[in-house]
C-alpha atoms as one frame of an Amber mdcrd trajectory, in Angstrom:
protein
  -3.349 -52.317 -12.489  -5.375 -51.755 -15.674  -9.059 -50.970 -14.961 -11.473
 -53.016 -16.901 -14.399 -50.594 -16.566 -14.675 -46.746 -16.625 -14.889 -44.494
 -13.823 -18.315 -43.853 -12.756 -17.345 -39.853 -13.133 -16.938 -40.645 -16.666
 -19.671 -42.341 -17.302 -22.397 -40.010 -15.659 -20.818 -37.198 -17.364 -21.324
 -38.860 -20.659 -24.852 -39.881 -19.968 -25.988 -36.360 -18.511 -23.788 -34.367
 -21.870 -25.967 -36.818 -23.994 -29.023 -35.638 -22.482 -28.386 -32.169 -22.828
 -26.933 -32.625 -26.239 -30.382 -34.417 -27.067 -32.410 -31.598 -24.894 -30.301
 -29.029 -27.280 -31.562 -30.455 -30.649 -34.600 -28.236 -30.699 -32.684 -25.260
 -29.983 -29.661 -25.804 -33.110 -32.840 -26.417 -34.880 -33.076 -22.614 -35.056
 -30.403 -22.564 -37.292 -32.214 -23.709 -39.763 -32.277 -21.315 -42.580 -30.158
 -18.737 -40.735 -27.911 -17.206 -43.212 -24.500 -18.000 -42.278 -22.633 -14.893
 -43.592 -25.056 -13.008 -41.302 -23.248 -12.836 -38.009 -24.953 -11.364 -35.907
 -27.979 -13.690 -36.696 -26.027 -16.378 -36.079 -24.587 -14.914 -33.037 -27.792
 -14.636 -31.320 -28.853 -18.096 -32.434 -25.847 -19.269 -30.549 -26.537 -17.333
 -27.453 -30.064 -18.218 -27.705 -28.293 -22.147 -27.712 -26.288 -21.519 -24.823
 -28.640 -20.198 -22.711 -30.959 -22.634 -23.439 -28.008 -25.482 -22.680 -27.574
 -23.535 -19.117 -31.201 -23.833 -18.085 -31.098 -27.336 -18.827 -28.140 -27.574
 -16.547 -29.831 -26.181 -13.812 -32.906 -28.418 -14.198 -30.341 -31.318 -14.342
 -28.414 -29.837 -11.229 -29.488 -31.700  -7.701 -28.053 -29.694  -4.836 -27.914
 -33.050  -2.539 -25.930 -35.354  -5.060 -22.218 -35.332  -4.008 -19.187 -35.654
  -6.361 -17.341 -38.791  -6.191 -14.479 -38.490  -3.690 -11.316 -40.655  -3.497
  -8.538 -42.082  -1.692  -5.284 -40.331  -0.956  -3.428 -42.613  -2.572  -5.449
 -41.507  -6.076  -4.185 -38.006  -5.754  -2.659 -36.413  -9.000   0.989 -35.832
  -8.303   2.428 -34.043  -9.629  -0.674 -32.096 -10.001  -1.073 -30.565 -13.375
  -1.136 -26.895 -13.755  -4.259 -25.193 -15.412  -4.287 -21.473 -16.284  -5.133
 -19.327 -19.491  -0.777 -18.186 -19.149   1.997 -19.860 -17.809   2.747 -21.036
 -14.517   5.292 -18.504 -13.695   3.253 -15.616 -14.833   0.667 -16.140 -11.781
   0.688 -13.662  -9.783   2.666 -12.931  -6.650   0.155 -11.871  -3.909   1.434
 -11.089  -0.399  -0.572 -13.252   1.493  -0.255 -10.580   5.088  -1.560  -7.618
   3.283  -4.322  -9.963   0.794  -7.855  -9.081   2.037 -11.009 -10.576   0.556
 -13.366  -7.818  -0.166 -16.941  -8.184   0.541 -19.828  -6.646  -1.498 -23.583
  -6.892  -2.810 -26.350  -8.525  -0.779 -23.993  -9.181   2.129 -24.570  -7.826
   5.709 -20.963  -7.916   7.214 -18.685  -6.330   4.611 -15.438  -6.086   6.421
 -12.707  -7.799   4.633 -11.167 -11.246   5.568  -7.717 -12.069   5.984  -5.798
 -15.296   5.468  -5.244 -15.753   9.279  -8.997 -15.226   9.622  -9.893 -17.991
   7.298  -7.492 -20.312   8.702  -9.215 -19.782  12.054 -12.586 -21.435  10.680
 -13.338 -24.864  10.936 -11.589 -26.541   7.797 -13.074 -29.721   5.518 -10.626
 -31.832   3.690 -12.136 -33.583   0.143 -10.227 -35.707  -2.674 -12.239 -34.695
  -5.676 -11.941 -35.006  -9.360 -11.290 -31.792 -11.493 -12.647 -31.891 -14.952
 -10.986 -30.097 -17.585 -13.155 -28.597 -20.301 -10.221 -29.936 -22.963 -10.739
 -33.358 -22.025  -8.583 -34.293 -19.371  -9.086 -34.821 -15.650  -6.860 -34.930
 -12.369  -7.853 -35.645  -8.695  -7.175 -33.231  -6.327  -6.838 -32.767  -2.612
  -8.329 -29.581  -1.189  -8.721 -28.235   2.068 -11.227 -25.337   3.176 -14.113
 -23.441   4.531 -17.408 -24.751   2.860 -18.704 -21.575   0.954 -22.314 -22.046
   2.482 -21.146 -21.593   5.863 -19.017 -18.230   4.970 -21.956 -16.926   3.384
 -23.998 -17.571   6.063 -20.980 -15.845   8.497 -20.937 -13.128   6.805 -24.796
 -12.412   6.468 -24.850 -13.306   2.655 -28.418 -13.252   1.052 -28.802 -17.045
   0.173 -32.222 -16.164  -1.271 -30.431 -14.370  -4.116 -29.400 -15.750  -7.532
 -25.579 -15.398  -7.727 -22.244 -15.441  -6.068 -19.617 -13.861  -7.846 -15.786
 -13.702  -7.836 -12.758 -11.339  -8.962  -9.473 -12.601  -9.295  -6.125 -10.873
  -8.842  -5.177 -12.018 -12.206  -7.573 -10.150 -14.047 -10.051 -13.268 -14.055
 -13.808 -13.235 -13.017 -16.430 -15.833 -12.685 -19.871 -16.768 -10.991 -21.960
 -19.280  -9.602 -25.843 -19.830  -9.644 -26.875 -20.102  -5.552 -27.443 -23.443
  -5.512 -24.413 -24.548  -6.517 -22.455 -22.091  -3.983 -24.473 -23.965  -1.242
 -23.804 -27.266  -2.535 -21.730 -28.909   0.554 -18.863 -29.255  -1.482 -18.060
 -26.150  -2.566 -15.189 -24.613  -0.838 -13.087 -21.495  -0.335  -9.534 -23.357
  -0.139  -6.551 -22.317   1.442  -4.845 -25.802   1.369  -3.900 -28.106  -1.381
  -2.619 -31.847  -0.642  -1.651 -30.807   3.065   0.431 -27.425   2.334  -0.705
 -23.710   1.600  -2.193 -23.531  -1.739   0.841 -23.290  -4.030   1.184 -19.888
  -5.770   0.249 -21.478  -9.638  -3.082 -23.233  -8.081  -4.478 -19.761  -6.512
  -2.627 -18.527  -3.468  -4.001 -17.417  -1.459  -7.584 -18.510  -1.888  -9.576
 -20.516  -4.674 -12.844 -21.451  -5.082 -13.097 -25.174  -5.402 -16.521 -26.536
  -6.957 -16.171 -30.297  -7.620 -19.593 -30.505  -9.338 -18.506 -27.736 -12.408
 -15.957 -28.005 -14.770 -12.753 -26.651 -13.966 -13.139 -22.960 -15.396 -15.903
 -22.741 -12.982 -13.309 -22.502  -9.781 -11.201 -19.497  -9.594  -8.195 -18.753
  -8.206  -6.076 -15.623  -6.645  -9.653 -14.716  -5.599  -9.698 -10.896  -4.131
 -13.240 -10.228  -4.088 -16.691 -11.608  -3.676 -20.067 -10.637  -4.017 -23.776
 -11.299  -4.193 -26.181 -10.651  -6.284 -29.529 -10.918  -8.334 -28.153  -9.477
 -11.582 -26.166 -11.929 -14.277 -22.713 -11.709 -13.262 -21.308 -13.942 -16.017
 -17.597 -14.878 -16.273 -13.997 -14.543 -17.983 -14.657 -17.729 -20.184 -18.296
 -17.838 -20.650 -17.848 -14.283 -21.925 -15.687 -16.015 -24.500 -18.365 -18.462
 -25.921 -18.329 -21.072 -22.769 -21.545 -22.096 -21.325 -22.100 -20.516 -18.345
 -23.974 -23.112 -15.838 -21.046 -25.896 -17.220 -22.205 -28.405 -14.491 -21.027
 -32.249 -14.530
């Protein structure tokens, strides 16, 4: 069936992007008069613009606003792979030996196993994953709300950031309000099956209120901090907040 109206998520995303771009015009004006042959000066201005965009994104973020959810019939099957290497190069992790290491501002730093995570109350959500490259898919994810896990291990939820390290060399981080959002999850199950290897086995983070690169896969360490932890793509020029 042909849809004659655009998806509400896309419309809302376009509205927010327009507002952010409008608010960024003041920062872009900083480039006026810059000598573009002076790479250091241009880089400094672009970093300032990126920080400005992050502040605007945080200002727009509503911790009580839920990302749209969909029926099972809307799930994208087969689900599109997303990564910075081919799926056959995804790390092969032994789930029995895997442990999630905890660090930083967390009271109980004992490592967690897959079985411990599986024993916790699980929630299922069907949400849209939007890639910065311009495509999107709808996935069915089951897991533990990150906010519940942080409270269980005594994470300092008054801190500024939650960071992640991954088995494939990837790393990422979230602002604490996004980490505590009710739809932000630690996922062990995808589409009613054990999380497949290319999609992050045994544990990935799912953040439906942000662009897809903010949902790291193959997570092996989690930490809480007040120091800005950055991220893999953010260190390569992407905006850090990257909310929808």
